[in-house]
N, C-alpha and C positions, 0 to 999 in steps of 0.2 A: 505524597500523592503526585507531585510533579514528575518524579522519576518513573512512576508507574505509567503515567500518560505519555512520557517520552518513549518508554519501551513499547507501548501500544502503537505510537506513531511510527516507530521503527519497523514494527511488524507489518503495519498497513503499507508503509513505503515498500518494504520487501515483497509483499503480496502483489502490489501494482507492478513493480519492475519485473518480477518473476512471471506474472501473467502476460506482460508484453513480450518477454523473451519467448515464452511458451507459444504465444500466438504467431510469432515470426519464425520460430525454430523450435527445437526440443529442449526443455529445461529439466534435467534429471535430478536436481538436488531438492529434497524435501517437497516433492511434487504435491502430495496430498494436502499439505498445509499451505505452502506458498502459492499454489495454483487454485486454491479454493474458490476465489472470486471468479476466476476464468472458467472453472469447470462447473460450478453450482449456480452462480447468479446469472452470468452472461447468457447461457442457453435458455434460461427461463424468462428472460425479459426481451421482448421482440425488438425494441429500440436498440438495446445493447448488442444484439446479434449483428446488426449492420455495422456498428462502430466499436467492435470489441477491442481493438488496439487503443483507440482513443479512451475508452472506458477504463482500461487498465492503467494507462498513463495518468488519467485523472485521479485514480485511486492512489497512485504513487505521489502525486502532487498534494493530495489531501493529507497523506501520511507525513510528508515533509513539512507541510504547514503546521500540523499538530506538534511536531518536534520543535519547530521554530517558535511557535506560540508559547510553548512551555518554557523554552529557554528565555524568552523575553520576560516572562513572569517570574523568573528566578530572582530571589533577593540578591542584592549586591553583596559581593564578598568583601569583607573588611580585612585589611592587612594588619 
């Protein structure tokens, strides 16, 4: 379960970074998946329209936090 949540955190992190890149410039890689937040959520929420770059970076931070939280919950490896 931890690995699944880490993978989800990585995906959320990549969505946030990709959305920020797409907001500043053009991001051609996996656009329909990685720019989903930037293209489907941001235009439909009035507050996020004004702060689209900040919203995308906040998504990236949340993804990074999920990865780090799952790593912190990992059982200690014994030698």
